[in-house]
N, C-alpha and C positions, 0 to 999 in steps of 0.2 A: 822250364815251368811245370812241363807233364812229371816228369821224376822228384820236384819237391810238393806234390800238393794244388789244389785249386787256389787260383788267386782269390785274396780279402780283402777287404774295405780297405785295412791299413799298408797293406803292399801297392793297392792302386794307389794311394793319397799319399805313400811314402815315392814312388814313382814319378810322381810330377813334380816333384821339389829336386827340376833338372836345370834352373836357370835360364829356361825360357824369357826370349822377354818379350812379355808383353805392357801394351801400352795403354792407359785409360786415366782421361781426364788429365794428361799432358806430363804423367810422369808413369815412369816403369816400377808396375807390380813386381815385390820384393817376393813372395811368395805366396802362388795361389792359393793354397790350401788353407792358407788364416788370412788374407786378404776379406774383408768385408761384401768386397764386389761379388764375390763366388765360392767363399765356404762352406755355405749351407748346399750352393748344389754340387761340392765336392761330394761331400757328406750323403746326397742323395745317390751319387755314383757309386759311391762306397757302396750303400745300402743294398745294390745290384751285385754286387761282387760278394758282398758276406751272405748273402741270399742263395748265392747258386753255391757256395762251401759249406754251407750248414747240410748236415750228413742227414738231414729228412727230405733234402732237396735235392740231393743229388742225382739218383735215378732221373729225375724229372726234368735238369737243367743241363746234364752234361750228358756225351756218349762216349763210347769206347772206340779209341782211336784204332784202325785195322793197324796192325803190324807193332802197337807199339809193347805188347807184354800189359796187356790190363789197363795201361794209363788212360785218362779221364781227359776231353775237354768239353768246353761252354757248346751248345748246341745252337749256336748261332755262327760255330765254322763248321756244320754238319752239311754233308753231300747226300741228302737222299737216295736212296737205291730203287724204289717204289713208294706208292698212296701211304704207304702206313710207315714210313721213315717222315716223309713229310708233316701228316700228321700231326706226329710225335714232335716233333720240331715246335710246328703251330703252338702248338701247349708250350710249351717254354716258353714261348717269345711273347704268348700272349701272358703268360702268368709274371713272366720281367716286367712285362708292360705295364700289369698290373698295379704293379710298385707308387708308378707314378702318375696313374691316369691316364697316357697318352700322351702329357707333355712335354717329354723330352724327346724332340724328334730325331735326335738326330741321337740317340743312346746305343750303345756300341751295337747292338746287333743289326744297325742301319748298313753300313760302311762295311763289316765283317760279311755280310749278304752280298754285296757288288763284289770282294775280292774273291768270295768262292764261286759266284756266278763264274768270272773268267775262268776259276780253275777250271771249271767244270764242264767250261770249250772250249782248251787250252790248245785244240788241237791248231783253233784260227792263229793262235800267236804264232804256235808251231811250221807252221805253213808261212808265216810274213817272215820270221825266225827265230830260226832256235835257241839263240845265246837269251832274247829276251825273253822267251816260253819258259827258259828253264829260270828265269830270273825269279818271274812267276811264278812258277812253283816253288821256287826255295820261300819265296816271300811270304805265299800263303803259310805253307808250315811252320815259319817264324813267327810267323804273328797269331798263328792258331794254338802252337806250344807254350808260348810267352802271353798269353792270355790278351795281347794288344788293343785299347781303345782307341781305334781309326777314325780323324772326320775326312772329308775331303773339301777340295776345291777345283768346282769342275766348269764355273763359269767366269768369263771375263769380266773384268770392270768396268763400267756405264761409262763411257764416255760420248762420243760422236757416235750414234749408234746407225747413224748412214752410212759410216766410215768403214773398213775392215780394221782389224788389228795393226796390221805394219804402214796404213793409212794414217792411224791417228797421229798429231803433233808429236808426242812420244812413241814413238814404236817401240819402247820397251816398258809401255806403262804396262802392256799384256807379258805375265812371264813367257818367258821365253831360253830357246840354247841361246848364247852369245859363243857357247866355246866349246867344244869336246877334244878330250884327247885318252891317251891312254887309259888314264885314271877314272874318265867318267866325263860327263854333260856339267855345265856353268849354266845357273838359273840366275836371271836379271828379270824383276816385274813381277804385277801383282796379280791374285786372284780371289776369288771372292766366291761364296760365301764360307767360311767356317767355323758350320753352327757346329756348337761344340768343342772347339779347338782348344779352347781353356782347358778342358777336363779332359784333351785326351794328350793319347804317348804318340800317336806319329800321324800323319797326314797325306791322302794319295791326292796327288795331282795330275790332272788331264785334262781334258775337252770336250763336253758332252753335246756343244755349238757345233753346228755344221761352220765350217774353216774352208775359207776362198785361197784360190790360187795365189801362191805368193804369202800365207800365213803358216809354210811348215814349218820354220821356228818356235812357231806354239802346237804345234801338234806333235806334243808329247803325251807319258803317262809314265810316272813315276814315284816312289814312296820316300819318306824323309821322316827321321825324328822331328817333333816340336820346337825343338831345342837346337836345331841342325846351327850352324853358325852362318850369320850371314841373315836370318828368317827372324821379319817381325811381325810379331801379332797386332793386329791395329783394331782393338776391341769397341764395341758399341757401348751404347750406353748401358749400364749394368739396372736392372728392375731392381735386383737385390740388394743391393747398394740403398736402395730410395723405399725400400721395405724390410726397417728392422726389428717389426714384432710378427711373426708369423702368427699371431690371432687374427691381425689386419689385412696380412696379404700370405693368405695360407700356399700359394700358387707361386707369387713370385720369389717371394723369400726363399724358395729352396728345389725350384724348378727352371731357374732360369737359365739353360743351354748357354746363352751368348750367343753372338754369332758374330764372326772379325774377318778383315779383309786379311793378309795374309801379303808380307812382300819381302821380295825372294832379291836379297844383294849380294849376286855371286855369291850363289847357294851352288856349294860343290855337291851333285849327285853320282856313287858310285856305280861304274855298271851293273853289278849287282842287285841296285835298285830300279834300273831302267826296261821299263817294258815295253815301252812306244819309243822311237826316236825319230821327231819330223815326217810323221807319215798321218796328213790327213784323214784316209779313208780307213786305215786303222785304228783312229782314234774312236771314227764312230763303230768299226768292227769288235771293236772288246767289248762294246753293249752292248750292240745289236744282233751282233752275228754269234754271239754266247748268252747264256743263260743270265748273266750279270743285270743288265735292265731289268727283265719280269721276277727277278731273284730279290731285289733289293726293292723295286717297290711292293712287292708281295708282303713283304716285312714293313713296309712304310701303311700298306691297308691294313694287316693286323692288330698295328699300334690305332690306327683311326678309328677299326672295329672296338677297340677297347676304349678309346677319348671316347667313340658315342653311348658306349655305355654310363660312362662316368657323367654324361651331359645327362642323359638319359635320368639318371639320379638326381641330377640337379633342376629338372622338370618335375619329378614325384611329390618332390620334400616342397617345392617352393605353392604345390599347389595347397601342400598338405598344410603347409605352416601358414600358408594364408587363408586358410579354411573355407577353398571352392573345390578341390574334389570333389562333391559331387554335381556343382554346376555339371550339366550340359557340355554348354559349349565348351568347360575347359576339358571335358571329357572326349570331345571333338578333338580340340589340340593336340591332348595326350596321345589318342588315337593315331592320328597320322603322324608325330613324330615316333612312336613306339614302329609303325610302318616303316618309315625312313632307316630305323635303325635294324630293324631285321630286314632291309636290301642291304645294307652294307655288312653284315654278318652271312647272308645267303650266298654273296659274292663270293667272300672268300671261302668260303667253304666249296660252292661252284669251280674256283679255280684250281681247286686239292681235286674233289672229282674229276674234272676236266683234263686233269694234266695228260702230262702222255713223257715217254721217255727221251732224253736226249743223250744217246749210247749206254752207259750204264747209269746215267745220273735220272731221277724222274723232277721235273718238276712243271710250274703249274702253267694255267690255261695261260696265254697270252692275251687274245683278246679280251676274254673275261675281267683280268687284271684292268687293261686300258678302258676297258667300260664303267667298272667303279672309279680308278679315275676320274672320269668325263662326269660322270654323276655328281661323286661325291664334293667334287671343285665347285659345282652348281650351288650342291644343298647345304655343304658347311654355312656359308653365311646368313643363309635361309632358317637355319636349326638356331642359327647364337639370336638372330632378328626374332624369332618365337620365342625363345627363352626369354628372352628381355623382356616383351609384349606382356607374357605369363607374369612376370614377377610387377611391372608398373614402379613407383615412386619406391615400394621396397628394398631396391635395390640401390638406391641415393638416401634418403634420408635415412643415416647410420649413425653413430655416436661416430666424433672424427677421429678416435683413436682409442687402444686399449686404455690409454690413461685414466680416459672420462669414469670409468670402472674404479680406477684406484680414488676417486672421488666419492666421501661416503651421499654428501647430497646429490651429485650426478646421477650416483648408481642409483637411487632413489628416483628419480626421473626418467631413467631411463627403464626403470622396473615398471610404470606408470605406461610410458608411449609404444613402448616393444612390445607387444603382448600376442599372443597367438594361442590356437587352440590345443596346439600338441607340443609344446613346447613352454620354456622360462623364459623371460626375457634375454635373459647372457646366451640361450640355445640361438633362438630367433637372429640376432645380430653375428652370431658365430656362425650360422649356414648362409647369411646373405651377404657375409663379408668373402666366405668362398665363393658364392653363387657368385658375386660382383667380378671377382678377381678370373673368375672361369670366361664370363663374357663380356665385362663391359671396363674393367683396368687397361691399363696402357700395355699391358704384360698380356692381356686377351687380345686387346689389338693388334700385338704381334701374331699371332697364332691364327689368325683369324687375316694376315697375311700373310702367314706360312703356310697355309692349308689351302691359300688358293694359289701358288706358284712353288710349292716345294716341287710338283714331280713335271715341273715349267708348265709355260704360259697355256692357255685352255686351247690356242690353236693349234699347239704342239701335241698336248691327249688326244684330240679329236683328232689328228693326223693319223698317231698311234692306231687307234681305234679302228678309222679307213683303212689304214694299212693290211691289218692283222686280219678283219672279218672275210669271213664267209661266203662273200658277196657270191660267188658260181654258184652256191648252193641254191640261192635265193633267187637268180633271175632265173636256174635252170627250171625250178617250180613256173615262174612266169611265161617260161616257152613252153613248157608242156601243155600247160591251160592253150598257149598262142597255138599250138601246134595241135590242136583237139576237133579244130572249125577252119572253113578256109571262107572266101567269099564266094568262088564259083559254086562249091556245093551249097550254100546256102541261096543262094540265088536258083540252081534246079531245084530244088526243094521248093522255092514259094511257086516254082512255075506248075510243078505235077499235079 
């Protein structure tokens, strides 16, 4: 791809016509690029690639690949060597995210950040197994040079959560190794959640959850194409399919990235795609002993920063559309929202400013990242609730669909009943349809759940915050204060 130019939307769309097995509503999807459940989301991803390949955006969105003779690659694969590099990469990701308002949680920049992060700490894999490290290095270059859109599945299916994976009624409920030979591994079982899987080229498969003794067969790390023989994609309900009109559901109709369970029916994974083979400790170390976990979640916070700005726009326009922007209590509410938005923005910038070198690479500050995750997990649903409170009944008392505007009599009634001091009746309905899709629709509810759990349960993110905080610096302050006085001295002073 480096010698052919940057990937375009048409090229990505064509790459998805690969006979992958996607199941939806009891049937096999013939072509994801034209199916009414996915085609608009495919188009939204295609728009990302068209944006990066536009001549005016090349400097912003791409970097010169070292040693390539001038070839360029998307900055999602960039390995920053200084603070300025990290900032330039963030600006690219920030701009890309603005195209979807932060509603594509697993856009191409997320898992690319994960693989790039492992690559930056590849000495961890080299100490484990040089052959596996070589496979990871080669895969990073392959994915970068071919501009692959990657998803990942890193969570085991929820069954009896009181039992380990190997203790379930079906020991191959969770994807694991059933055989290995000179060619590679054979994988059987399921993994979740392949967010964006129907839109992606390949999937990175591993386990981020702690594994117990006896669960070694599930402790693997590898990558395969989404059309790998034996791989089935079990799609959840499509919000896009239920939103045939962009006017009525402007977000769900275009940005439903989908989520899926992947089932591996004895999928063969060649050794050059295997990064970890049945090692529980290494599954954790690939994330936390390398920059991977920080780098991928730094990307997620950039996305959330942009999404927060979008929601702030919804808040401001709600107040203006309803003619309440001058009310003191409304300004108080907007001021609180503005402060929360500024906090997310500041934390992203602080991750960069407080970043440090990992060998030759410059990576974001880990504790600032985990602090941001803890706080934003708690904050997101509060913000959504505030937006709903701000809008009141205006979010639900809307025409049933765009078809109402096609009836002249109804259109007249809409003009009388949907009024605003700042826009037409059509503009008011259009805005509140967008607002509802952002905060109250089924699509919005999925996003509320996503923002709560994409980084793990709250006890997990709080545990990361605890683990990475500089407690010694704080306790040393207390100890210094305590050391400044003692009981005997104080008693002697009282007797003097």
